[in-house]
C-alpha positions as CSV (number, residue, x, y, z in Angstrom):
1,M,-53.0,167.7,-3.1
2,E,-51.6,171.2,-2.5
3,E,-52.6,172.7,0.9
4,P,-54.9,175.9,0.5
5,K,-52.9,179.0,1.2
6,K,-53.8,181.3,4.2
7,V,-55.8,184.5,3.4
8,K,-55.0,188.0,4.4
9,V,-58.2,188.9,5.9
10,K,-56.2,190.0,9.2
11,S,-53.9,192.3,7.4
12,K,-56.7,193.9,5.4
13,I,-58.7,194.7,8.7
14,I,-55.8,196.1,10.6
15,F,-54.7,198.1,7.5
16,T,-58.2,199.5,7.4
17,Y,-58.2,200.8,10.9
18,A,-54.8,202.0,10.5
19,I,-56.0,204.1,7.6
20,G,-59.0,205.1,9.7
21,V,-56.9,206.2,12.4
22,A,-54.7,208.1,10.2
23,I,-57.8,209.8,8.4
24,I,-59.2,210.6,11.9
25,S,-56.1,212.2,13.1
26,L,-55.9,214.4,10.0
27,L,-59.5,215.6,10.5
28,F,-58.6,216.3,14.2
29,Y,-55.9,218.3,13.2
30,L,-57.8,220.2,10.9
31,I,-61.0,220.9,12.7
32,I,-60.0,221.2,16.2
33,P,-58.7,224.7,16.1
34,Y,-61.9,225.7,14.2
35,L,-64.4,224.0,16.4
36,L,-62.5,225.0,19.9
37,N,-61.7,228.6,18.5
38,Y,-57.9,228.3,19.2
39,G,-56.2,231.6,19.3
40,P,-54.0,232.7,16.4
41,G,-50.6,231.6,17.0
42,T,-51.2,229.2,19.5
43,I,-50.4,225.9,17.4
44,N,-47.2,224.9,15.8
45,T,-45.2,227.8,17.2
46,Q,-42.6,228.4,19.9
47,F,-45.6,229.5,22.0
48,D,-47.3,226.2,21.3
49,K,-44.2,224.2,22.2
50,E,-43.7,226.3,25.5
51,V,-47.1,225.9,26.9
52,S,-47.8,222.3,25.7
53,G,-44.9,220.6,27.4
54,G,-42.3,220.6,24.9
55,L,-44.4,219.1,21.7
56,Y,-45.7,221.1,18.8
57,Y,-49.4,220.6,18.0
58,Y,-48.9,218.5,15.0
59,Q,-46.3,216.1,17.2
60,Q,-49.1,215.8,19.7
61,I,-51.4,214.6,17.2
62,L,-48.9,212.2,15.5
63,V,-48.0,210.7,19.2
64,V,-51.7,210.0,19.7
65,G,-52.1,208.8,16.3
66,I,-49.2,206.3,16.4
67,G,-50.1,205.1,20.0
68,L,-53.7,204.6,18.9
69,V,-52.6,202.5,15.7
70,L,-50.5,200.2,18.0
71,V,-53.1,199.8,20.5
72,V,-55.8,199.1,17.7
73,S,-53.3,196.5,16.3
74,C,-52.7,194.6,19.3
75,I,-56.4,194.2,19.8
76,L,-57.1,193.1,16.5
77,F,-54.3,190.8,16.6
78,G,-56.1,189.2,19.7
79,F,-59.5,189.3,18.2
80,L,-58.4,188.0,14.8
81,K,-56.5,184.8,16.0
82,D,-56.2,182.1,13.4
83,I,-58.9,184.0,11.2
84,D,-56.4,183.6,8.3
85,S,-56.3,179.9,8.4
86,Y,-60.2,179.4,7.6
87,T,-59.3,178.5,4.0
88,I,-57.2,175.3,5.4
89,Y,-59.7,174.6,8.2
90,K,-62.5,174.1,5.6
91,E,-60.7,171.4,3.8
92,N,-61.2,169.0,6.8
93,K,-64.4,170.3,8.7
94,T,-64.1,167.1,10.9
95,K,-60.8,167.7,12.0
96,Y,-61.0,171.5,12.4
97,K,-64.6,171.6,13.7
98,K,-63.9,173.7,16.8
99,N,-61.5,176.3,15.0
100,I,-64.4,176.7,12.3
101,E,-66.9,177.2,14.9
102,Y,-64.5,179.9,16.7
103,I,-64.1,181.8,13.6
104,K,-67.8,181.6,12.8
105,K,-68.3,183.0,16.3
106,I,-65.8,185.8,15.8
107,C,-67.4,186.7,12.3
108,L,-70.6,187.0,13.9
109,N,-69.7,188.9,17.0
110,L,-66.6,191.0,16.2
111,P,-68.3,193.9,14.2
112,N,-70.2,195.0,17.0
113,R,-67.3,194.5,19.5
114,L,-64.8,196.6,17.2
115,L,-67.7,199.3,16.8
116,L,-67.9,200.0,20.4
117,A,-64.3,199.6,21.3
118,F,-62.9,201.9,18.8
119,I,-65.3,204.5,20.0
120,I,-64.2,204.1,23.7
121,I,-60.5,203.4,23.1
122,P,-59.7,207.0,21.5
123,L,-61.8,208.5,24.4
124,V,-59.7,206.8,27.1
125,L,-56.4,207.6,25.5
126,S,-57.2,211.3,25.1
127,V,-58.4,211.3,28.8
128,A,-55.0,209.7,29.7
129,V,-53.2,212.2,27.8
130,L,-55.3,215.2,29.2
131,F,-54.6,214.1,32.9
132,M,-50.8,214.0,32.2
133,Q,-50.8,217.7,31.1
134,T,-53.3,218.9,33.5
135,T,-54.6,218.2,37.2
136,F,-58.1,218.3,36.2
137,L,-60.4,218.4,33.3
138,T,-61.7,221.8,31.9
139,S,-64.7,222.8,29.8
140,S,-62.2,222.9,26.9
141,D,-61.1,219.4,27.7
142,F,-64.8,218.4,27.7
143,K,-65.1,220.0,24.1
144,L,-61.9,218.1,23.0
145,M,-63.3,214.6,24.0
146,L,-66.6,215.5,22.2
147,V,-64.6,216.1,19.1
148,I,-62.5,212.8,19.6
149,F,-65.9,211.2,20.1
150,I,-67.3,212.3,16.6
151,L,-64.1,211.4,14.7
152,A,-63.9,207.9,16.4
153,T,-67.4,207.2,15.9
154,I,-67.4,208.4,12.3
155,M,-64.1,206.4,11.5
156,S,-65.4,203.3,13.5
157,S,-68.6,203.1,11.8
158,I,-67.1,203.5,8.1
159,A,-64.3,201.0,9.1
160,N,-67.0,198.6,10.6
161,T,-69.2,198.4,7.3
162,Y,-65.8,197.4,5.3
163,V,-65.0,194.9,8.1
164,R,-68.7,193.4,7.9
165,K,-68.3,192.9,4.1
166,L,-65.0,190.9,4.7
167,L,-66.2,188.7,7.5
168,S,-69.6,188.1,5.6
169,K,-67.7,186.6,2.7
170,I,-65.8,184.4,5.2
171,L,-69.3,183.2,6.5
172,Q,-70.4,182.3,3.1
173,D,-67.1,180.7,2.3
174,L,-67.7,178.6,5.3
175,E,-71.2,177.7,4.4
176,N,-72.6,179.0,7.5
177,T,-76.3,178.2,7.4
178,S,-77.1,178.2,11.2
179,Y,-76.1,180.1,14.3
180,S,-73.0,178.9,16.0
181,N,-72.8,179.3,19.7
182,V,-73.3,183.1,19.6
183,K,-75.6,185.5,21.7
184,R,-78.2,186.8,19.2
185,T,-78.6,190.4,18.6
186,G,-82.2,191.5,18.0
187,I,-82.9,194.1,15.1
188,V,-83.8,196.7,17.7
189,R,-80.8,196.3,19.6
190,R,-78.7,196.4,16.4
191,L,-80.3,199.5,15.1
192,L,-80.1,201.4,18.5
193,F,-76.5,200.4,18.7
194,Q,-75.6,201.6,15.1
195,I,-77.7,204.5,14.7
196,V,-77.8,206.1,18.4
197,P,-74.1,207.1,17.9
198,V,-74.5,208.5,14.6
199,I,-77.4,210.6,16.0
200,T,-75.3,211.3,18.9
201,V,-72.5,212.6,16.5
202,C,-75.0,214.8,14.7
203,I,-76.1,216.5,17.7
204,V,-72.7,216.8,19.3
205,F,-71.2,218.3,16.1
206,T,-74.1,220.8,15.8
207,Y,-73.4,221.8,19.4
208,L,-69.7,222.4,18.8
209,A,-70.2,224.1,15.3
210,F,-73.0,226.5,17.0
211,S,-70.8,227.0,20.1
212,S,-67.8,228.0,17.9
213,T,-70.0,230.4,15.8
214,Y,-71.5,231.7,19.0
215,E,-68.2,232.2,20.7
216,K,-66.9,234.1,17.9
217,S,-69.7,236.6,17.4
218,N,-70.2,237.0,21.2
219,A,-66.6,237.7,21.6
220,E,-66.7,240.4,19.0
221,L,-69.6,242.0,20.8
222,L,-67.9,242.0,24.2
223,S,-64.7,243.2,22.9
224,K,-66.5,246.2,21.5
225,F,-68.4,246.5,24.8
226,Y,-65.2,246.9,26.9
227,Q,-63.5,249.1,24.3
228,N,-66.4,251.4,24.1
229,Q,-66.4,251.7,27.9
230,F,-62.5,252.3,28.0
231,Q,-62.8,254.9,25.2
232,T,-65.7,256.8,27.0
233,D,-64.2,256.9,30.4
234,L,-60.9,258.2,28.9
235,D,-62.5,260.8,26.6
236,G,-61.3,264.2,28.2
237,T,-59.7,262.6,31.2
238,V,-56.1,263.4,32.2
239,V,-54.3,260.2,33.4
240,S,-51.0,260.9,35.1
241,N,-50.2,257.6,36.7
242,V,-51.5,254.0,37.4
243,D,-53.7,255.0,40.3
244,D,-55.8,257.2,37.7
245,L,-56.0,254.0,35.4
246,I,-57.2,252.1,38.6
247,R,-60.0,254.6,39.3
248,L,-61.0,254.4,35.7
249,L,-61.5,250.7,35.7
250,D,-63.6,251.3,38.8
251,K,-66.2,252.8,36.6
252,V,-66.2,250.1,34.1
253,K,-69.4,247.9,34.3
254,L,-68.8,244.1,33.8
255,S,-70.9,242.2,31.4
256,K,-71.3,239.3,33.9
257,D,-69.7,238.0,37.1
258,G,-66.3,236.3,36.6
259,N,-65.0,238.7,34.4
260,V,-61.6,240.4,35.2
261,L,-60.3,244.1,34.6
262,F,-56.5,244.2,34.5
263,I,-53.6,246.8,33.8
264,T,-50.3,246.1,32.0
265,D,-47.3,248.2,31.5
266,S,-45.7,248.4,27.9
267,N,-43.9,245.3,28.3
268,F,-47.1,243.7,29.3
269,N,-46.3,243.1,32.9
270,F,-49.6,242.9,34.8
271,V,-49.7,245.7,37.2
272,Y,-53.1,245.3,38.4
273,Q,-55.8,242.8,38.1
274,T,-59.3,242.3,39.8
275,G,-59.3,238.6,39.6
276,E,-57.3,235.4,38.7
277,L,-56.0,235.0,35.2
278,S,-54.3,232.1,33.9
279,D,-50.6,231.9,33.1
280,F,-51.7,231.0,29.5
281,F,-53.6,234.2,29.1
282,K,-50.7,236.3,30.5
283,K,-48.4,234.8,28.2
284,Y,-50.6,235.2,25.3
285,T,-51.2,238.8,26.2
286,A,-47.2,239.6,26.4
287,E,-46.3,237.5,23.3
288,L,-49.2,237.3,20.6
289,S,-51.8,240.2,21.6
290,A,-49.9,242.8,19.6
291,Q,-49.9,240.8,16.6
292,N,-53.7,240.0,17.1
293,D,-55.1,243.4,17.1
294,Y,-54.9,243.3,21.1
295,K,-57.2,240.4,21.4
296,V,-56.1,237.8,23.9
297,Y,-57.1,234.1,24.1
298,D,-57.3,232.0,27.0
299,Y,-56.1,228.2,27.2
300,Y,-56.9,226.1,24.3
301,G,-60.7,225.9,24.0
302,T,-61.5,227.8,27.0
303,S,-64.5,229.9,26.5
304,G,-62.7,233.1,27.8
305,Q,-61.1,235.9,25.9
306,G,-59.8,239.4,26.4
307,T,-59.3,242.8,25.0
308,L,-56.6,245.4,25.5
309,Y,-56.8,249.1,25.0
310,P,-53.8,251.3,25.0
311,V,-53.4,254.5,27.3
312,T,-50.6,257.0,27.0
313,L,-49.9,258.8,30.4
314,E,-48.7,262.4,30.7
315,N,-45.2,261.2,31.0
316,G,-45.3,259.4,27.9
317,E,-45.4,255.9,29.0
318,T,-48.0,253.5,27.6
319,Y,-50.3,251.3,29.6
320,Y,-52.8,248.9,28.5
321,L,-56.4,248.6,30.1
322,G,-57.5,245.2,29.8
323,A,-60.8,243.1,30.3
324,Y,-61.1,239.4,30.4
325,Y,-64.7,238.1,29.9
326,L,-66.5,234.8,29.6
327,I,-68.3,234.4,26.4
328,Y,-71.1,232.4,28.0
329,S,-71.6,231.4,31.6
330,D,-72.1,228.0,33.1
331,E,-75.6,228.3,33.1
332,T,-75.7,228.7,29.4
333,I,-73.6,225.8,28.9
334,F,-76.0,223.7,31.2
335,Y,-79.0,224.7,29.2
336,M,-77.5,223.9,25.9
337,V,-76.3,220.5,27.0
338,S,-79.6,219.9,28.8
339,L,-81.4,220.7,25.5
340,L,-79.1,218.5,23.5
341,L,-79.8,215.4,26.0
342,I,-83.5,215.9,25.5
343,L,-83.1,216.1,21.9
344,G,-81.0,213.0,21.8
345,I,-83.4,211.1,24.2
346,I,-86.4,212.1,22.0
347,C,-84.5,210.9,18.8
348,S,-83.7,207.6,20.6
349,I,-87.2,207.0,21.6
350,I,-88.4,207.7,18.1
351,L,-85.8,205.4,16.7
352,Y,-86.7,202.7,19.1
353,A,-90.3,202.9,18.3
354,F,-89.5,202.7,14.6
355,A,-86.9,199.7,15.2
356,N,-89.7,198.0,17.3
357,E,-92.3,198.2,14.6
358,L,-89.7,197.1,12.0
359,S,-89.0,194.1,14.3
360,K,-92.6,193.3,14.8
361,N,-92.9,193.2,11.0
362,V,-89.9,191.0,10.4
363,K,-91.0,188.7,13.3
364,E,-94.4,188.1,11.7
365,V,-92.7,187.0,8.5
366,T,-90.2,185.0,10.4
367,N,-92.7,183.2,12.3
368,S,-94.7,182.3,9.4
369,L,-91.7,180.9,7.5
370,E,-91.1,178.9,10.7
371,E,-94.4,177.3,10.5
372,I,-93.6,176.4,6.8
373,S,-90.2,174.7,8.0
374,N,-92.1,172.8,10.8
375,D,-94.7,171.5,8.0
376,N,-97.4,173.0,10.0
377,Q,-100.6,173.3,7.7
378,A,-101.9,176.3,9.6
379,F,-99.8,178.6,7.8
380,A,-101.8,178.0,4.7
381,E,-104.7,179.8,6.4
382,K,-102.8,182.7,7.7
383,K,-102.2,185.6,5.4
384,L,-99.7,188.4,5.9
385,Y,-101.0,192.0,4.7
386,I,-98.9,194.6,3.2
387,T,-98.8,197.8,5.4
388,S,-95.9,199.5,3.9
389,V,-94.3,200.3,0.6
390,D,-90.7,199.5,1.4
391,E,-88.4,196.4,1.8
392,I,-90.7,195.0,4.4
393,G,-93.6,195.3,2.1
394,D,-91.5,193.6,-0.5
395,L,-90.6,190.8,2.0
396,I,-94.4,190.2,2.9
397,N,-95.1,190.2,-0.9
398,V,-92.5,187.5,-1.4
399,Y,-93.8,185.5,1.4
400,N,-97.3,185.6,0.2
401,N,-95.8,184.3,-3.2
402,I,-93.8,181.5,-1.5
403,Q,-96.7,180.6,0.5
404,A,-99.1,180.2,-2.6
405,L,-96.4,178.2,-4.2
406,T,-95.8,176.0,-1.2
407,I,-99.5,175.2,-0.9
408,N,-99.6,174.2,-4.6
409,H,-96.4,172.2,-4.3
410,L,-97.9,170.4,-1.3
411,N,-100.8,169.6,-3.1
412,Q,-98.8,168.1,-5.9
413,I,-96.6,166.1,-3.4
414,H,-99.8,164.8,-1.9
415,D,-101.1,163.9,-5.3
416,N,-97.9,162.3,-6.3
417,Q,-97.7,160.6,-2.9
418,E,-100.9,158.7,-3.5
419,T,-99.8,157.7,-7.1
420,L,-96.6,156.3,-5.6
421,M,-98.5,154.5,-2.8
422,E,-101.0,153.1,-5.3
423,K,-98.1,151.6,-7.4
424,E,-96.4,150.2,-4.4
425,R,-99.7,148.4,-3.6
426,L,-100.0,147.1,-7.1
427,A,-96.3,146.1,-7.1
428,S,-96.8,144.5,-3.7
429,L,-100.1,142.6,-5.0
430,G,-98.4,141.5,-8.3
431,Q,-95.8,140.0,-6.0
432,L,-98.1,138.3,-3.9
433,I,-100.3,136.7,-6.8
434,G,-97.0,135.4,-8.1
435,G,-96.4,133.7,-5.0
436,I,-100.0,132.6,-4.4
437,A,-100.2,131.1,-8.0
438,H,-97.4,128.9,-6.8
439,N,-99.3,128.1,-3.6
440,L,-102.5,127.1,-5.4
441,K,-100.7,124.7,-7.8
442,T,-100.0,122.2,-5.1
443,P,-103.6,122.0,-3.7
444,I,-105.1,122.0,-7.0
445,M,-102.9,119.0,-8.3
446,S,-103.8,117.3,-5.2
447,I,-107.5,117.9,-5.9
448,S,-107.0,116.7,-9.5
449,G,-105.3,113.6,-8.1
450,A,-108.1,113.1,-5.8
451,A,-110.7,113.3,-8.6
452,E,-108.9,110.9,-10.6
453,G,-108.8,108.5,-7.7
454,L,-112.5,109.1,-7.1
455,N,-113.3,108.4,-10.6
456,D,-111.5,105.1,-10.6
457,L,-113.4,104.2,-7.4
458,V,-116.7,105.1,-9.0
459,K,-115.8,102.8,-12.2
460,E,-114.8,100.1,-9.8
461,Y,-118.0,100.3,-7.9
462,D,-120.1,100.5,-10.9
463,T,-118.5,97.3,-12.5
464,S,-119.0,95.5,-8.9
465,I,-122.7,96.1,-9.1
466,G,-124.2,92.5,-9.7
467,D,-120.9,90.6,-9.2
468,P,-121.4,87.6,-6.7
469,E,-117.8,87.9,-5.9
470,V,-118.2,91.4,-4.2
471,N,-119.2,91.1,-0.9
472,E,-120.7,93.6,1.6
473,Q,-117.1,94.3,3.2
474,D,-115.9,95.2,-0.4
475,H,-118.5,97.9,-0.6
476,H,-117.6,99.3,2.7
477,E,-113.9,99.7,1.6
478,I,-114.9,101.4,-1.7
479,A,-117.0,103.7,0.4
480,K,-114.0,104.4,3.0
481,D,-111.6,105.2,0.0
482,M,-114.1,107.6,-1.5
483,S,-114.5,109.3,1.8
484,T,-110.6,109.5,2.2
485,W,-110.5,111.2,-1.3
486,I,-113.2,113.8,-0.4
487,S,-111.6,114.4,3.0
488,K,-108.4,115.2,1.2
489,I,-110.3,117.5,-1.5
490,K,-112.2,119.4,1.3
491,T,-108.7,120.2,3.1
492,H,-107.2,121.5,0.0
493,T,-110.5,123.5,-0.9
494,E,-110.3,125.2,2.6
495,Y,-106.7,126.0,2.1
496,M,-107.4,127.6,-1.2
497,S,-110.3,129.5,0.3
498,D,-107.9,130.9,2.9
499,V,-105.3,132.0,0.5
500,I,-108.0,133.8,-1.8
501,T,-109.4,135.4,1.2
502,A,-105.8,136.7,2.3
503,V,-105.2,137.9,-1.4
504,K,-108.6,139.5,-1.6
505,G,-107.9,141.4,1.6
506,Q,-104.7,142.7,0.5
507,A,-106.0,143.8,-2.7
508,V,-108.5,145.9,-1.0
509,T,-106.5,146.8,2.2
510,L,-106.1,150.5,1.6
511,S,-108.9,151.3,-0.8
512,N,-111.6,149.9,1.8
513,E,-110.3,150.0,5.2
514,E,-112.4,148.4,7.7
515,E,-111.8,148.1,11.6
516,I,-112.5,145.0,13.1
517,T,-111.3,142.8,15.6
518,F,-109.0,139.7,14.8
519,T,-106.7,137.3,16.9
520,V,-102.9,137.1,17.0
521,G,-103.5,133.4,15.6
522,E,-105.5,134.7,12.7
523,L,-102.7,137.4,11.9
524,L,-100.0,134.8,11.8
525,K,-102.0,132.4,9.8
526,R,-102.4,135.1,7.0
527,V,-98.7,136.1,7.2
528,N,-97.7,132.6,6.9
529,I,-99.8,132.0,3.8
530,L,-98.9,135.0,2.0
531,M,-94.8,134.9,2.7
532,K,-94.6,131.1,2.3
533,H,-93.5,131.4,-1.4
534,E,-91.1,134.2,-1.0
535,L,-89.3,132.7,2.0
536,K,-89.3,129.3,0.1
537,N,-87.6,130.8,-2.9
538,A,-85.2,132.6,-0.9
539,I,-84.6,129.6,1.3
540,I,-84.9,131.6,4.3
541,Y,-86.7,130.2,7.4
542,L,-89.2,132.0,9.4
543,N,-88.8,131.1,13.2
544,V,-92.3,132.1,14.9
545,K,-91.9,132.6,18.6
546,M,-95.2,132.9,20.2
547,L,-94.6,134.2,23.8
548,T,-98.2,135.2,24.4
549,D,-101.8,133.7,23.9
550,E,-102.7,133.1,20.2
551,S,-106.3,134.4,21.1
552,A,-105.2,138.0,22.1
553,V,-107.5,140.3,20.4
554,I,-106.4,143.3,18.3
555,R,-108.7,146.0,16.8
556,G,-108.1,147.4,13.7
557,D,-107.8,146.3,10.0
558,V,-106.1,142.9,9.9
559,N,-105.0,143.3,6.1
560,S,-103.0,146.6,6.9
561,L,-101.2,144.9,9.6
562,V,-100.2,141.8,7.6
563,Q,-99.0,144.1,4.8
564,V,-96.7,145.8,7.5
565,I,-95.3,142.5,8.7
566,N,-94.9,141.1,5.4
567,N,-93.0,144.3,4.3
568,M,-90.7,143.7,7.3
569,I,-90.1,140.3,6.5
570,S,-89.3,141.1,2.7
571,N,-86.9,143.6,3.9
572,S,-85.2,141.0,6.4
573,I,-84.7,138.6,3.6
574,Q,-83.3,141.2,1.4
575,A,-81.0,142.2,4.0
576,Y,-79.1,138.6,3.5
577,N,-78.5,139.9,-0.1
578,G,-79.3,136.5,-1.7
579,K,-77.6,134.2,0.9
580,P,-79.5,131.0,1.5
581,E,-80.1,128.9,4.6
582,Q,-80.6,132.0,6.9
583,S,-83.2,132.7,9.3
584,I,-85.7,135.5,10.5
585,D,-87.2,135.6,13.8
586,L,-90.9,136.5,14.4
587,I,-91.4,137.2,17.9
588,V,-94.9,138.0,19.3
589,E,-95.0,138.9,23.1
590,K,-97.0,141.1,25.4
591,E,-95.4,143.9,27.3
592,N,-97.8,145.6,29.6
593,S,-100.8,146.6,27.9
594,N,-99.2,146.3,24.3
595,L,-98.6,143.6,22.0
596,V,-94.9,143.8,20.5
597,I,-94.2,142.1,17.2
598,S,-90.6,141.8,16.5
599,I,-89.1,140.9,13.2
600,K,-85.4,140.0,13.5
601,D,-82.8,139.3,11.0
602,Y,-79.0,138.6,11.3
603,G,-77.8,140.3,8.0
604,S,-76.0,143.4,6.9
605,G,-77.7,145.9,9.1
606,I,-78.5,149.5,8.4
607,P,-76.0,152.3,8.1
608,K,-76.5,155.1,10.6
609,A,-77.0,157.8,8.4
610,V,-79.9,155.8,7.0
611,K,-81.0,154.7,10.5
612,D,-81.5,158.5,11.6
613,K,-83.7,159.2,8.7
614,L,-86.2,156.2,9.0
615,F,-89.6,157.0,9.6
616,K,-89.0,160.6,8.7
617,E,-88.5,160.5,5.1
618,M,-88.6,158.1,2.2
619,I,-85.2,156.7,2.4
620,T,-83.9,153.2,1.1
621,T,-80.5,151.3,1.0
622,K,-81.5,149.6,-2.1
623,G,-80.2,152.2,-4.5
624,K,-82.3,152.4,-7.7
625,N,-84.1,149.2,-6.8
626,G,-85.8,150.9,-4.0
627,T,-88.1,154.0,-3.1
628,G,-88.0,153.7,0.6
629,L,-91.9,154.0,0.2
630,G,-92.8,150.6,1.8
631,L,-91.2,151.4,5.2
632,Y,-92.7,155.0,5.2
633,M,-96.3,153.6,4.5
634,S,-95.8,150.8,7.3
635,Y,-94.8,153.3,9.8
636,S,-97.5,155.7,8.7
637,T,-100.1,152.8,8.9
638,I,-99.2,151.7,12.5
639,R,-99.2,155.3,13.6
640,A,-102.4,156.2,11.9
641,H,-104.6,153.3,12.1
642,F,-103.5,151.2,15.2
643,N,-102.1,154.3,17.5
644,G,-99.2,152.1,17.8
645,N,-95.5,152.8,17.2
646,M,-92.4,151.3,15.3
647,T,-88.9,151.3,16.3
648,V,-85.7,149.9,14.8
649,D,-82.5,148.7,16.4
650,S,-79.7,147.9,14.1
651,V,-76.0,147.3,14.0
652,E,-74.0,147.4,10.8
653,G,-72.7,143.8,10.0
654,E,-74.8,142.0,12.9
655,G,-78.4,142.5,11.8
656,T,-81.7,144.6,12.4
657,T,-84.8,144.4,14.6
658,F,-88.0,145.9,13.8
659,K,-90.5,146.2,16.6
660,I,-94.4,147.0,16.1
661,V,-96.0,147.9,19.3
662,L,-99.6,147.7,19.3
663,P,-101.9,148.8,22.2
664,L,-104.3,145.8,23.1
């Protein structure tokens, strides 16, 4: 047979995440400048290359994207080891059992691991890149990581959905019907694990979008605020040198602490400043501010901007009054972040409460279905009530329908079982009657012969009356012969009475159970009577080994126990498959306070697959010729009516021993 080909699940998953990384890189490229308010002319220009370590903005995104694809591919290659070979493994499940269990475990655990890994990995890589460029993380870097988190979470969640679909197909193909050795994940944890990141993404995106819009509007207001002051202070004022400009700046009111006022010459060289300004800000002022209506931006994503106001001195030289202003303070950021955290916590608590309620409803249905699987009759009295019009309500409704059907089926099974048991009793009784008819034939013929003998003696005695040659001794001899024949008739009639009693007992065994006391000797006597014919026909010898007192008393229905032992002996006879001149050992012994009856044969034995199911269900090794009901009934009888137990010990090709343990 041609060996199955490997599938390409690994390639599909890696390709999926590679596409995801490409999409996330493109989105990152498009939305970062908007969300972080990058200044005009700061990306994909010579200015960008100079301040970013020699790489344009698109090159930075490309490098990070390629690096991320390589890292993701390496991780997936490690996680998805041998997964493509599952089609080969399933063709020989015994040989590749460990491989199959490993693949099942991967399919069940992998989605959650990947979801978490591909949210964390982009963040770690971005932090590493930022540390390579700066000595510390700024507020703009913090915003950058938030954007990366948003995009990574979206990508990972979408890819995770597709990967789950692929892995579910593998589990179905491997016919996975039970948990492998995997750590179970509750529905509450799963919902929190998958939904909390989505909620966080929504909150973070809302924060960034609001922050971006707020920065633009507030930056415009602050620019006008300082422009108006510059214009007002210069109105009607003669400015002859830089010192006059400095005195004018002293009159300017700052919108908040941390803002910086400065003066540049016509070449945008800073000749005066009231505080520290970044090299990026100075470079942007010199190279790009004139192209941007004299607006100045600080480092990528930093919430600080500036504005310039041109001033012409008396000598015709041009200088610029400038203001660097923080669009919002650290306190504002702290309050916004705190508010978002509180909102996230509230959403998580609400989600947890909802998930917990959902889990509770599912557990109710699960526990009820488990009761059905354990064959617990209590489930018939337990009703589930529909409390919601959703999938949970549908599940409860389906459970209630299954419950009603199951109860109906159990009743039908019970009725059918009673019918089968009655048929089995009648079949056993018919077999007994056939044997008994043969057993009664011999004593009946013997009685008939005795009657003929008595008839001859009566005639002889009648003719001897008045005969002078018949003396007293002759009369005594005739009487003695009559007594001998009568004794034989009595013996045979007693045997027939025992047979009839035994047959009658078996005929009413299960229809009129009666708990009485009887001895071991009485039990074996009935067994011998009822099995004599079947053993004789099969030419099988029953070796009775009495290792205890025959007068030991057993309480219960003797007829039921006889039927159980007879069934065991019949099974032993059939174990020889028609081979004559074989033997069966019937051993009776006492162990502690129990009477142990062992029926041992040396036949073909019982296969392990059948042996493991004995006493648990109706199973037979006789094919169409058996139902398995006899042994099932025997076990049920010993457990229910004698509070005892039955065990089996069998080796294929060597024989089988059934043990009946009865408390004395």
